[in-house]
N, C-alpha and C positions, 0 to 999 in steps of 0.2 A: 539446251534441251535435249535429252536422249530421241534420235530419231530410228525409226524401224520402219523400213519398206516406205521410206517419205511421210510417215507419220509421226508427229510429235509427240511421243508418249505421254509424256507430261502433263501437255494439256488436256489431250485427251482423258487422262485418268481424272486429272480435276472435274472435267465437265460432267464424267461418270458420276463421281462421289456426288457431285452439287444435285443433280437429277434423282440421285436413291435417298438424300437426305429431304429433298421436298418432297418424294414419294413417299415419306415415313410421315412426314407433317401431313399429308394431305390424309392418309389413312387415318391420321389421330382424329383429325377434323371432320372426318366422315364420320368416325366413331363418336363424336362429341354429338355431332346432329342426329345421329339414331338416337342418343339417349337423350336428347331433347322431346325426340319425338315421343319415345316409349314412354317419359313423363306425358306428353300432351294426353297420351292415349289413357293413360291411368288416371288421369281427370275429367276423362269422358270425352274429350274431342275427337272428332273424326279426323284421323290424319291425310285421308285422302283428299279431303276436301282442304284441309290444312297447304297440303302440297299445291294443289289448284291455287288456292290465295296468293302464295309466296313465286308461283309461276305468272301469275297477273299483274301482281307489283311489280315484276321486272320490267313491265312493257309500258310505254308510255300510253297516253290516254288515248291519241289517235290509233294508234294499232291495235288497242284493246276494241277500241268502238269498231273497227273494220270489221276485227275476228267475230265478234259480237252481231254484226250485221249480216253477215256471210253464212254464219251460224243458223240464225233466224230464216235467211232465205233458204236454206238447204233443209231445216226442218219444214217449213212451208211445202216445199216441194217434193217431199217425203211423206205428206202427211201427217206429222207429227205433232202436229200442234191443232187443238179442236178449234171448229169455228167460233165459236165464243170467244175465246181467247185470241184469235185472230183479228175480231171485230173490235175489239176491247183495243187494241196497240194500233 
């Protein structure tokens, strides 16, 4: 392998080319995801809510429950929850 200034140029070139291929694949996948969201939107689904659902599905139950409890606590502290709803919970 040829070395230039202490750098194995063949190995470096291999890494760079692999990364470039993966970046291209990533772009293709991102385009596919965008297409699926566009299709869902054309069928009347709210894509913003779909993104939230996908984000929540990535979390385990305990992590999700902890976040929901903190959100509820913060909303109460800011007066964002009507008293009747707070009493029902």
